[in-house]
C-alpha positions in Angstrom: 18.8 22.6 9.4 19.1 23.7 6.0 16.2 21.5 4.6 15.3 20.8 0.5 12.6 22.8 -1.1 9.7 20.3 -0.5 9.2 17.3 1.7 10.7 14.1 0.2 7.5 11.9 0.2 7.0 8.7 -1.7 4.2 5.9 -1.7 4.9 2.1 -2.9 1.4 0.8 -4.5 -0.2 -2.0 -3.3 0.6 -4.3 -6.4 4.2 -4.3 -5.5 6.2 -6.0 -2.6 6.7 -3.3 -0.2 9.9 -4.7 1.4 11.9 -5.7 -1.7 10.9 -2.3 -3.5 12.3 -0.2 -0.3 15.4 -2.2 -0.4 15.9 -2.1 -4.1 15.5 1.5 -4.0 18.0 2.0 -1.1 20.5 -0.3 -2.6 20.3 1.9 -5.9 20.4 5.0 -4.1 23.9 4.1 -2.2 25.0 2.7 -5.2 24.8 6.0 -7.3 26.8 7.5 -4.8 30.5 7.4 -4.8 30.7 6.6 -0.9 30.8 2.9 -0.5 29.5 3.2 3.1 26.5 5.6 2.2 24.1 2.8 3.0 25.8 1.2 6.0 25.7 4.9 7.5 21.8 5.2 7.0 19.1 4.7 9.6 15.5 3.0 8.7 12.6 4.0 10.6 10.2 0.9 10.7 6.9 0.5 12.6 7.5 -2.8 14.7 9.9 -5.6 14.8 8.2 -7.6 12.1 8.7 -4.9 9.8 12.5 -5.1 10.4 12.6 -8.9 9.7 10.8 -8.4 6.7 13.2 -5.5 5.6 16.3 -7.6 6.7 15.4 -10.4 4.4 14.6 -8.2 1.6 18.0 -6.9 1.8 19.5 -10.5 1.7 17.4 -11.2 -1.5 18.3 -7.7 -3.2 22.2 -7.8 -2.3 23.3 -10.8 -3.9 26.4 -11.1 -2.0 27.7 -9.5 1.0 26.2 -6.1 2.3 26.5 -3.5 5.2 23.0 -3.0 6.2 21.5 0.4 7.5 20.5 0.6 11.2 16.5 -0.5 11.6 15.0 1.3 14.4 11.4 0.2 15.1 9.4 3.2 16.6 6.1 1.8 16.4 5.6 -0.3 19.8 5.6 2.0 22.9 7.4 -0.2 24.9 10.6 1.0 23.0 13.6 -1.9 23.0 17.3 -1.6 23.9 18.2 -1.1 19.6 15.5 1.8 19.5 16.2 3.5 22.9 20.0 3.6 21.8 19.0 5.6 18.6 16.5 7.8 20.2 17.6 8.2 23.6 21.5 8.8 23.5 23.1 7.7 26.8 25.1 11.4 26.7 21.8 13.1 26.7 22.4 16.0 29.5 18.7 15.6 30.4 17.2 12.1 29.9 13.9 11.1 30.1 12.5 9.7 33.2 12.1 5.6 33.4 9.1 4.4 32.6 6.8 2.2 35.2 6.8 -1.6 33.9 3.5 -2.8 32.3 3.1 -5.6 34.8 3.5 -3.5 37.9 1.5 -0.9 36.8 -1.1 -3.7 36.3 -1.1 -5.1 39.6 -1.1 -1.2 41.0 -4.3 -0.6 39.1 -5.2 -3.8 40.6 -5.1 -2.8 44.0 -6.5 0.6 43.7 -9.6 -1.1 42.0 -10.1 -3.4 45.0 -9.8 -0.5 47.5 -12.4 1.5 45.8 -14.6 -1.2 45.0 -14.2 -2.2 48.5 -14.8 1.3 49.6 -18.4 1.8 47.7 -19.5 -1.4 49.3 -18.9 -3.5 45.9 -15.8 -6.1 46.8 -14.4 -7.7 43.8 -12.0 -10.9 43.6 -8.6 -10.6 42.2 -9.4 -11.9 38.9 -11.7 -9.3 38.6 -9.7 -6.7 39.8 -6.7 -7.4 37.3 -9.1 -7.5 34.5 -10.5 -4.0 35.2 -6.9 -2.9 35.8 -5.9 -4.1 32.3 -9.1 -2.2 30.8 -8.0 1.0 32.6 -4.5 0.7 31.5 -5.5 0.0 27.9 -7.7 3.4 27.8 -5.3 5.3 29.8 -2.5 4.4 26.9 -5.2 5.6 24.2 -5.5 8.8 25.8 -1.9 9.3 26.4 -0.8 8.7 22.5 -3.2 10.8 21.3 -2.0 13.4 23.8 -5.6 13.9 25.4 -5.4 14.8 29.2 -7.7 12.0 30.9 -9.1 14.8 33.0 -11.4 15.4 29.9 -13.5 12.7 30.0 -15.5 14.3 32.9 -16.3 17.0 30.4 -18.2 14.9 28.1 -21.7 15.9 27.3 -23.9 12.7 26.9 -27.7 12.1 26.6 -29.9 11.5 29.5 -29.9 7.6 28.1 -26.1 7.1 28.7 -25.6 9.6 31.5 -26.5 7.2 34.4 -24.1 4.3 32.6 -21.3 7.0 31.7 -21.2 8.4 35.3 -21.0 4.9 37.0 -17.7 4.1 34.3 -16.3 7.5 35.3 -16.5 6.4 38.8 -14.3 3.4 38.1 -12.1 5.2 35.6 -11.7 8.5 38.9 -8.6 6.0 39.9 -6.8 6.9 37.4 -7.6 10.3 37.3 -7.4 11.0 41.3 -4.9 8.1 42.4 -2.4 7.0 39.7 -0.7 10.4 39.3 0.2 10.0 43.1 1.8 6.6 42.3 3.6 7.5 39.6 5.1 10.5 41.6 6.0 8.0 44.3 7.6 5.8 42.0 9.4 8.5 40.3 8.5 7.1 37.1 6.0 7.8 33.9 4.1 6.0 32.0 5.3 4.3 28.9 3.6 6.1 26.2 4.2 9.3 27.7 7.9 8.6 27.5 7.6 7.3 24.1 6.1 10.7 22.6 8.5 12.6 24.8 11.6 10.8 23.2 10.2 11.0 19.6 9.6 15.0 20.1 13.4 15.4 21.4 14.4 13.3 18.6 12.7 15.4 16.2 14.4 18.9 17.6 17.5 17.4 17.9 17.4 16.6 13.9 16.0 19.5 12.9 19.5 21.4 14.7 22.1 18.7 14.1 21.1 16.0 11.3 22.5 13.0 11.3 25.4 11.7 8.8 23.4 9.6 6.8 20.2 9.2 5.1 17.3 8.8 7.3 14.2 6.9 5.7 11.1 6.5 7.5 9.2 3.5 5.8 5.5 1.7 6.2 4.4 3.6 9.4 0.7 4.1 9.5 1.1 5.3 13.0 -1.3 8.5 13.3 -0.1 9.6 16.8 0.7 13.3 16.7 4.2 12.6 18.1 4.8 10.0 15.3 3.5 12.9 12.6 5.7 15.6 14.0 9.1 13.2 13.6 7.7 11.9 10.0 7.7 15.8 9.1 11.3 16.4 10.5 12.4 13.6 8.5 10.7 14.2 5.4 12.7 18.0 5.4 16.0 16.7 6.1 18.2 17.1 3.4 19.0 13.2 3.3 15.5 12.4 4.6 12.7 10.7 3.0 9.2 9.0 4.2 7.6 6.3 2.0 4.3 5.1 3.0 2.6 2.1 1.6 -0.5 2.0 -0.8 -1.6 5.8 -0.4 -4.6 6.4 -2.8 -3.3 9.2 -4.5 -6.0 8.5 -7.1 -8.8 8.0 -4.9 -11.6 10.7 -5.9 -11.7 13.9 -3.5 -15.2 13.5 -2.5 -14.3 9.8 -1.3 -11.2 11.0 0.4 -13.5 13.6 2.4 -15.8 11.4 3.4 -13.5 9.0 5.4 -13.4 11.9 7.7 -12.6 13.4 10.4 -15.0 15.9 9.5 -15.7 19.5 10.8 -18.3 19.9 13.3 -21.7 21.1 12.2 -22.0 24.7 12.7 -25.7 24.6 13.7 -25.8 21.1 15.9 -22.1 21.0 17.1 -21.8 17.6 16.0 -19.1 16.1 13.9 -20.1 13.4 11.6 -18.7 10.0 12.2 -15.5 8.9 10.6 -14.7 5.8 8.5 -12.4 4.7 11.1 -12.2 0.9 9.8 -11.2 2.0 6.2 -7.3 1.2 5.5 -6.9 4.8 4.3 -8.4 6.7 7.4 -5.0 6.4 9.3 -3.1 7.6 6.7 -5.1 10.5 6.2 -5.0 11.3 9.3 -1.2 11.0 9.6 -1.2 13.2 6.5 -3.4 16.0 7.9 -1.1 15.7 11.5 2.1 16.1 8.9 0.1 19.2 7.4 1.1 17.7 4.0 -1.2 16.8 1.2 -1.4 13.5 -0.6 -0.8 15.5 -3.7 2.4 15.8 -2.7 3.9 12.4 -2.3 5.5 10.7 -5.6 5.5 7.1 -6.6 8.3 4.9 -5.6 10.1 3.9 -9.0 12.3 0.8 -8.2 10.6 -2.6 -8.0 11.7 -5.6 -6.2 11.1 -8.1 -8.8 8.1 -9.7 -6.7 5.3 -7.6 -7.8 1.8 -8.1 -9.5 0.3 -6.1 -12.2 -1.1 -2.7 -11.7 -5.0 -4.1 -12.7 -4.6 -5.7 -9.0 -4.1 -2.5 -7.6 -6.9 -0.9 -9.3 -9.4 -3.6 -8.5 -8.8 -3.4 -4.8 -8.9 0.2 -4.7 -12.3 0.0 -6.5 -13.5 -2.7 -3.7 -12.4 -0.7 -0.9 -14.6 2.0 -1.9 -16.7 3.8 1.0 -20.2 2.7 1.3 -21.9 5.2 0.5 -19.7 5.2 -3.1 -20.2 1.6 -4.0 -23.0 2.6 -6.4 -20.1 2.9 -8.9 -19.2 -0.7 -9.2 -22.3 -1.4 -11.6 -20.8 1.3 -13.9 -17.0 0.4 -13.8 -15.4 -0.8 -16.7 -14.4 -4.6 -17.0 -10.4 -3.7 -17.0 -11.3 -1.8 -13.3 -12.6 -5.1 -11.9 -10.1 -7.8 -12.8 -7.2 -8.7 -10.7 -5.0 -9.5 -13.8 -4.4 -7.5 -16.9 -6.7 -7.7 -19.8 -5.9 -9.8 -22.9 -5.1 -8.1 -26.1 -7.9 -8.0 -28.6 -5.8 -10.4 -31.2 -5.1 -13.1 -28.6 -7.0 -16.1 -29.3 -6.6 -19.5 -27.4 -4.9 -22.4 -29.6 -7.1 -25.1 -31.0 -5.7 -28.5 -31.3 -7.0 -30.3 -34.6 -8.8 -33.0 -34.5 -7.6 -36.1 -36.0 -10.3 -38.0 -38.0 -8.7 -41.7 -37.4 -10.4 -44.8 -38.3 -10.8 -45.8 -34.9 -12.5 -42.3 -34.2 -14.4 -43.3 -37.5 -15.5 -46.5 -36.5 -16.5 -45.8 -32.7 -18.8 -43.1 -34.3 -20.6 -45.8 -36.2 -20.6 -48.1 -33.0 -22.2 -45.8 -30.8 -24.9 -45.2 -33.8 -25.8 -48.6 -35.1 -24.9 -50.8 -31.9 -25.5 -49.2 -28.7 -29.3 -49.2 -28.8 -29.5 -52.6 -30.4 -27.3 -53.9 -27.5 -29.1 -52.3 -24.7 -32.6 -53.3 -26.1 -31.3 -56.9 -26.7 -29.6 -57.4 -23.0 -31.3 -55.1 -20.7 -27.6 -53.5 -20.0 -26.3 -50.5 -20.4 -25.3 -49.0 -23.5 -21.7 -48.9 -22.3 -21.7 -52.5 -21.3 -20.2 -53.4 -24.8 -16.9 -52.0 -24.1 -16.2 -54.3 -21.1 -18.2 -57.4 -22.8 -17.3 -57.3 -26.5 -18.7 -60.2 -28.6 -18.6 -59.9 -32.2 -21.3 -62.5 -32.3 -23.8 -60.2 -30.5 -22.6 -57.6 -33.2 -23.5 -59.6 -36.1 -27.0 -57.9 -37.0 -25.6 -54.1 -36.3 -22.1 -54.0 -37.9 -22.5 -51.1 -40.2 -21.1 -51.8 -43.8 -17.8 -49.6 -43.0 -17.1 -52.5 -40.5 -13.9 -54.8 -40.4 -12.7 -57.9 -38.8 -9.5 -58.9 -37.5 -8.1 -59.4 -40.9 -9.6 -56.4 -42.6 -8.5 -54.3 -39.4 -12.0 -54.6 -37.1 -13.5 -51.6 -35.9 -16.2 -53.0 -34.4 -14.4 -54.3 -31.3 -13.4 -52.2 -28.2 -10.0 -50.6 -28.1 -9.7 -52.1 -24.7 -10.0 -55.5 -26.0 -6.9 -57.2 -28.1 -7.9 -57.7 -31.6 -7.0 -61.5 -31.3 -10.5 -61.7 -29.7 -12.1 -60.6 -32.7 -14.3 -63.6 -33.9 -12.9 -64.5 -37.1 -16.6 -66.2 -38.1 -17.8 -62.6 -38.8 -15.0 -62.2 -41.6 -17.5 -63.9 -44.0 -20.0 -61.0 -42.5 -17.9 -58.3 -43.1 -19.4 -56.4 -46.5 -15.8 -55.8 -48.3 -15.3 -59.4 -47.7 
């Protein structure tokens, strides 16, 4: 395979809509070419079926009309479906991979083995407990096979005295997988799903290194750090028309924080490894990069945008909020623009203030409250706001300010809720202007 000078590696920041930005870039790259079918000849590798639906909807939004989509293949699921199998496992292969044992059949076989071993040890279990234990054994076996770790290595673990007795009991149960399960697979002439997936991905990478596909190949949004997936992504990045696009790779994270994620080298004195921060969202990306033998500095930002993006301030704030626990002390010294989820306002920006209208009604209400509320509450024992409901001009005779007016002179001593015709006309003689 005649590869390019360096791997084609890209990352889309967290504040951008990943599916829309990805499809916009692929459409633009296909439009720059003179080949009108370049997009349809492409192949996009995605993590799961949910990502396939999201990318399909994004293509519909970005196209604005009729469009022939590239082939979308989900490789993250150990149980590859028919669409992925046709692209990864061709029918004309001279040496096809062995079929995989169905998950339900494997669980039932393991449940039978668990029941037999427990009955032989004098600790019989019922069918429900046997099926539960079989599910746990199958899950542990899949994790070991995905990471390409031989299950027999579990017997080589050295634990402390406090945990050794409990571990020996668990290892006796797991001995079913170590001793009897390979014989069951040989009898069925099948292999595990995780083993078959790794075998198919390795064969695909080997075939693409010698004979690349006719169109472009884009591996997008894959965060699975399995060794087989990492080898395939490395192969895709080195292809003439291949590219790897990851979501929100922390290219601006400080080096000491990046190294603190792990995995760490063993201590030269004790031989123990410091525990990795496996719950951090960047840990599996870092592990994937280590297995791909690439550095995060080799990733370039994806320039295209889908039109459904937030501001870059949101990405900075999220990155600072997800700092490792040992480095959260920097939160107290962060600038304001490093903590906001939105862009800061320019210094010249000022909110518009509405001018207050000094109307006669506002002026009269001011004097009513100053002069009348206290007298009204002291005389009647009711709340100062009661005058709004029971306006009586006769009661306010002694508290009318000099600027008050009666009905003929635009009265200001009546509540606006009361019609002006209710004003007592007898106050006309008491008005100071009259």
